[in-house]
C-alpha positions as CSV (number, residue, x, y, z in Angstrom):
1,M,5.3,-12.0,-16.7
2,T,8.5,-13.3,-15.1
3,A,10.9,-11.8,-12.5
4,S,13.6,-11.5,-15.2
5,Q,11.9,-8.7,-17.1
6,P,14.4,-6.0,-18.1
7,M,14.8,-3.1,-15.7
8,N,13.6,-0.4,-18.2
9,T,10.3,-0.9,-16.4
10,R,9.7,0.3,-12.9
11,R,9.2,-2.5,-10.3
12,I,7.3,-2.2,-7.1
13,V,6.8,-4.9,-4.5
14,V,3.4,-5.0,-2.8
15,G,2.9,-7.0,0.4
16,I,-0.6,-7.8,1.6
17,T,-1.3,-8.9,5.2
18,G,-4.3,-9.6,7.4
19,A,-5.3,-6.2,8.7
20,S,-8.7,-5.1,7.5
21,G,-8.5,-3.0,4.3
22,A,-8.4,-5.3,1.3
23,A,-9.9,-2.4,-0.9
24,Y,-6.7,-0.4,-0.3
25,A,-4.5,-3.3,-1.5
26,V,-6.6,-4.0,-4.6
27,R,-6.7,-0.3,-5.6
28,V,-3.0,0.2,-5.1
29,V,-2.2,-2.8,-7.3
30,E,-4.8,-1.7,-9.9
31,M,-3.2,1.8,-10.1
32,L,0.3,0.5,-10.2
33,A,-0.6,-1.9,-13.1
34,A,-2.4,0.9,-14.9
35,Q,0.7,3.0,-14.8
36,G,2.7,0.2,-16.5
37,V,4.6,-0.7,-13.3
38,E,5.8,-4.3,-12.9
39,V,4.1,-5.4,-9.6
40,H,5.5,-8.2,-7.5
41,V,2.9,-9.4,-5.1
42,A,3.5,-11.2,-1.8
43,C,0.5,-12.1,0.2
44,S,0.5,-13.7,3.7
45,N,-1.9,-16.4,4.6
46,L,-4.1,-14.0,6.6
47,G,-3.8,-11.6,3.6
48,K,-5.4,-14.2,1.4
49,R,-8.2,-14.6,3.9
50,L,-8.7,-10.9,4.0
51,L,-9.0,-10.6,0.2
52,A,-11.6,-13.4,0.2
53,E,-13.7,-12.0,3.0
54,E,-13.5,-8.3,2.1
55,A,-13.0,-8.3,-1.7
56,G,-14.5,-11.6,-2.8
57,I,-11.1,-12.7,-4.3
58,T,-11.2,-16.3,-3.3
59,K,-8.3,-17.3,-5.5
60,L,-5.2,-15.2,-5.6
61,D,-5.5,-14.5,-9.3
62,A,-3.4,-11.7,-11.0
63,D,-6.3,-10.5,-13.2
64,A,-8.7,-10.4,-10.3
65,L,-6.2,-8.5,-8.1
66,S,-5.3,-6.0,-10.8
67,G,-8.6,-5.2,-12.5
68,G,-7.8,-7.3,-15.6
69,R,-4.1,-6.2,-16.0
70,G,-2.6,-9.4,-14.8
71,D,0.2,-9.2,-17.4
72,R,1.8,-6.5,-15.2
73,L,1.8,-8.8,-12.1
74,V,4.3,-11.4,-10.7
75,M,2.6,-13.4,-8.0
76,H,4.9,-15.0,-5.4
77,P,3.9,-17.7,-2.9
78,G,3.4,-16.0,0.4
79,N,5.6,-18.4,2.4
80,D,8.4,-18.7,-0.2
81,V,11.3,-16.8,1.5
82,G,13.4,-17.9,-1.4
83,A,11.4,-15.9,-3.9
84,A,13.2,-13.3,-6.1
85,C,11.9,-10.3,-4.1
86,A,13.4,-11.8,-0.9
87,S,16.9,-11.3,-2.2
88,G,18.9,-8.1,-1.9
89,S,20.1,-8.7,-5.5
90,F,16.6,-8.3,-6.8
91,Q,16.4,-4.7,-8.0
92,H,13.2,-2.7,-7.5
93,D,12.0,0.8,-6.9
94,G,10.3,0.3,-3.6
95,M,7.8,-1.7,-1.5
96,V,4.5,-1.0,0.1
97,V,2.8,-3.2,2.7
98,V,-0.9,-2.5,2.4
99,P,-2.7,-3.2,4.6
100,A,-0.1,-3.8,7.3
101,S,-1.2,-5.5,10.5
102,S,0.4,-4.7,13.8
103,N,1.9,-8.1,13.8
104,T,3.6,-7.5,10.5
105,L,4.7,-4.1,11.6
106,A,6.3,-5.6,14.8
107,K,8.0,-8.4,12.9
108,I,9.6,-5.9,10.4
109,A,10.6,-3.6,13.2
110,H,12.5,-6.4,15.0
111,G,14.0,-8.2,12.0
112,I,11.8,-11.3,12.2
113,S,10.7,-12.9,9.0
114,D,8.1,-15.7,9.1
115,N,6.8,-15.1,5.6
116,L,7.7,-13.5,2.3
117,V,6.1,-10.1,3.1
118,Q,8.2,-9.7,6.2
119,R,11.4,-10.9,4.5
120,A,11.0,-8.7,1.4
121,A,10.3,-5.7,3.7
122,Q,13.5,-6.3,5.7
123,V,15.5,-6.7,2.5
124,T,14.1,-3.5,1.2
125,L,15.3,-1.7,4.4
126,K,18.8,-3.2,4.3
127,E,19.2,-2.2,0.7
128,R,18.1,1.3,1.5
129,R,15.1,1.2,-0.9
130,P,11.8,3.0,-0.1
131,L,9.5,1.0,2.2
132,V,6.0,2.3,2.9
133,I,4.1,0.5,5.7
134,A,0.3,1.3,5.5
135,H,-0.7,0.4,9.0
136,R,-4.5,-0.1,9.4
137,E,-5.3,-1.0,13.0
138,S,-6.7,1.4,15.6
139,P,-6.3,2.3,18.4
140,I,-2.6,1.8,18.7
141,G,-0.8,0.9,21.9
142,L,2.8,1.5,23.1
143,T,4.1,-1.6,21.4
144,E,2.8,-0.4,18.0
145,I,4.2,3.1,18.6
146,E,7.6,1.7,19.5
147,A,7.5,-0.5,16.4
148,M,6.7,2.5,14.3
149,R,9.6,4.4,15.8
150,K,12.0,1.5,15.1
151,V,11.0,1.1,11.4
152,T,11.1,4.9,10.9
153,E,14.6,5.0,12.3
154,A,15.5,2.1,10.0
155,G,14.3,4.2,7.0
156,A,10.7,3.1,6.4
157,I,7.7,5.5,6.1
158,V,4.7,4.6,8.2
159,A,1.6,5.7,6.5
160,P,-1.5,4.9,8.6
161,L,-4.6,4.3,6.4
162,S,-6.4,7.5,7.5
163,P,-8.2,9.1,4.6
164,G,-8.5,12.9,4.5
165,L,-12.0,14.4,4.3
166,Y,-11.1,17.8,2.8
167,L,-12.1,16.8,-0.7
168,Q,-15.6,16.0,0.6
169,P,-15.7,12.3,-0.4
170,K,-19.0,11.0,-1.5
171,S,-18.3,7.2,-1.3
172,V,-16.1,4.6,0.3
173,N,-14.3,4.4,-3.1
174,D,-13.4,8.1,-2.8
175,L,-11.8,7.4,0.6
176,V,-9.9,4.4,-0.8
177,D,-8.7,6.4,-3.7
178,F,-7.4,9.1,-1.4
179,M,-5.1,6.7,0.4
180,A,-4.1,4.8,-2.7
181,G,-3.0,8.0,-4.3
182,R,-1.1,9.0,-1.2
183,L,0.7,5.7,-1.2
184,L,1.6,6.0,-4.9
185,D,2.9,9.5,-4.1
186,L,5.2,8.0,-1.4
187,L,6.5,5.4,-4.0
188,G,7.1,8.1,-6.6
189,V,4.5,6.7,-9.0
190,E,2.5,9.2,-11.0
191,H,-1.3,8.8,-11.1
192,Q,-4.4,10.7,-11.9
193,L,-6.4,10.1,-8.7
194,P,-8.1,13.3,-7.4
195,I,-6.4,13.7,-4.1
196,R,-4.7,17.2,-4.4
197,W,-5.5,20.0,-2.0
198,D,-7.0,23.0,-4.0
199,E,-6.8,26.1,-1.9
200,H,-8.9,28.1,-4.4
201,L,-11.7,25.5,-4.3
202,A,-11.5,25.6,-0.5
203,E,-11.9,29.4,-0.6
204,Q,-15.0,29.0,-2.8
205,R,-16.5,26.5,-0.4
206,Q,-15.8,28.7,2.5
207,A,-17.4,31.7,0.8
208,T,-20.5,29.7,0.0
209,A,-20.8,28.5,3.6
210,N,-20.5,32.1,4.8
211,R,-23.3,33.2,2.5
212,H,-25.5,30.4,3.7
213,S,-24.8,31.2,7.4
214,T,-25.4,35.0,7.1
215,P,-28.5,36.0,9.3
216,R,-31.4,37.4,7.3
């Protein structure tokens, strides 16, 4: 696929950086591709190392990153600040940085671009398009808090990779799916991942727990 595909297809830019959490990036890309979205991928040098160490993706290959749907992906060199998605004239429907390191968060917050991820994110902000920053590091200090404040004031959404437990996840994949689904929600992309709160199911679980805790 090329960057010149007609705009009757949704476009999302995905930035991948070096914070731990490769599984989140891979799942988001997989789900976007599965929904027929044209996915433009920018990966920093440390993001490449992350994918190799945590996901076994030693070569930044479109099929490997998308679960076999490489035809939906456009791969951009991570240091090419002249790539299409680095330009404000490149029309897209939003960008997510997943996972986002504290370094990347700070660079975006202060308008510094050393690579394509940072440049594409800053362009997304200036063009008033949705930008979701999936920060992964913990704990966070005052510098990260201030950076989060600055990017939020600039129009970004900071979405820490903090999976909910109310659906009683049974595996790491369940936790990853929860956050992948939340990120797709923030980008306005439909999906079928089971992440919705069900008040009736919660009531049933509570009733069951009460029965089991009743003294005999």
